[in-house]
N, C-alpha and C positions, 0 to 999 in steps of 0.2 A: 243493504239499504239502497233503495232506488234513488234516482236523481232528484225527484220531488222531495222525498223524505230527507235527503242530504241537505238540500237547499233550505228546507224548513228548519232543520237543526242548526244550520249556520246562522240564519236570521235570529232564531231564539237566543243563541249564544251571544251574538252581537248586541242585541237589545238588552239582555240581562246585564251585560257588562256596563252598558251606558247607564242603566238605571242606578247602578251603584254610585254614580257621580252626582245624582240629583239630591239636593239637600231637603230637609224637612220644611224649611221656610219656602223653598221653591214649590214643593208639593202643595203647601197650604195655598199659595197664590194660584197654582194651576187648578185647584179645587174650585176656587171662586171664578176663575176664567171659564171653566166648563159650564158653570151655571149661567154666566153671561152669554156664552156661545149658544146655549140652549134657548135662552130668552130671545136672543137676536134671531135665531132660526124660527121661533114661533111667529115673529113679526113678518118674515119673508116667505115662509113655506106654508102655503095654505093647507096642504095635506097633513103636515105635522100639526098645525093648529087645530084642524078638525079632529084628528086622532087624539090629541091631548085633551081637548075639551070634552070628548066623549069617554075618555079613559077613566076607569074606576081603580084599576090596579096596575102598578108599574114595577117591574122587576129591576132591581138595582144590585149593587155588589159592594163589599167592603174591601178597599184596596189594601194590598200588601206588597212588600218587596219593591217599592218604587213605582207601582202601578199608578195610573192617573186616578186620584180620589174622586168620588162622586158624592161625598157627604153633604155638601151644600146643595147639590141638585136634589138629593133624596129629601132633605129638609124642606126644600121648596115644594116638592111634590106633596109632602104631607100637609104643608100650609095651604096648598090648593085643593085639599080634600081627597087626595089620591092615597090609596093604600100602598105602602112600599114593601115589596117582597124581596127577601134575601135568599140566596141559594143554600140548600142543605144537601150535602152529598150523602147518599144512601147506597152503599155498595158501588156499583158501576153507574148508578143513575143519579139524577139531581132533581130535587123538588124545590118549590118556592113557598116560603112561609111569611106571613104578615108580621112585620116588626114595627112597633110604634116608637120604641126607644132603643136605638142601636147600642148605646153605651151600656145599657143594662141587660139587653136581651141576646146579645151576640157573645158566643164563647168560642175558644179555639177549636177548630174542627180537625178532620183527618189530615189535612195538608198544612195545618197551622193557620188556615184562613178563617177569620171570624165568621161564624154562621149561627143561625138560630139553634137554640138548645133542643128543638124537636118536640117541645111540649104542646105545640099548637098543630092543628090540621094543615096539611099542605093544600094550596090552591090548585084547583083543576086547571088544566091547560087552557080551556076556553074562557077562563075567568081573568086571564092575564092579557092586558091590552097593549102594553109597550114594554120592551126589554132594553135596558141600557147595558151593553155588553163591554166588558174589558177585553183586552187582547194584547198580545205581544206586538203585533203589527197589523196594519190594514192597507188596502190599496184603493185608488179612486173608484173602483167598481164595487166596493164594499166587501171584497174578500177579506177574511179575517184569519189570522194565525193566532191560535190560542196557546195554552201552556203545553198541549200535546197529549192530554188524556182523553179528549173528545167529549167531555161532559155536555157542553153547550150544543154541539152538533147532534149528539144522540138525543138530547132533550128536544131540540127543534125538529128533528126527523120524526118525532112521535106525533106531530100535528098533522091533520089531514091537509092535503094540498090546498092552498088558498085560504087556510084558516089560521095561519101563523100570526102572532102579534107583530106590531111594527118593531123592527129590529134596528137599534141605534148603536153603532160602535162609538166608543170614546177613546181617544188617544191623543198623545202629545205629538208635536210636529215631527220629531225624529222617528216616530213609529209609522209614519205614512210612507209607504214604499211605492215605487213605480208599478210593481207587479208582485203579487203574492202567489207562490206556487199553490195549486189547489188539487184536491182529489175529488172524486164524484160525491163523496160523503160530506164535503165542506159546504156549509150554508152561509151565504154572504149576508151582510147587514143591508138594510134598505137605505140607510144613510150613515155617514160617519161625521161625528163632531170632532174636529181636529183643532187643538189649541196650541 
């Protein structure tokens, strides 16, 4: 294991341990706080506002294991007329499927993460306008440390240069690091909502 991989493993272990201390009640509040942070950013970030107004489809996720929930944000997206797409793992790849009722349409997937049952067609990459990304940790430059399987990075690498959707990282304050170690295959978020 090289120094970068060792440091990534150390950060993952540290954050996963901290997640165990967060209560369900706190996560419910953080879910609402993320929505508030997004709405505040819409008021102050002209580029985000422009991208959101034009967006038709937004990729979101279903939180597990103490991750920052984005259920309230996903519900807001649907209320604003956006399609909400959830990731579905297929082998070593990931696709995104439109979900209108997460409580009914998501089932436990390969890693125990709720995902669409696969009965609908996947969205093409060019049809996804914004991606709300979970992560173990982020840094101020948008660098993201994921779970370690590389699904988001491989998926994002499949976009032609300059054609990626707007990438928004979502994290809690303790997940914001001064610097995340990165490899050449790591793709940073365009912005990070930290609550």
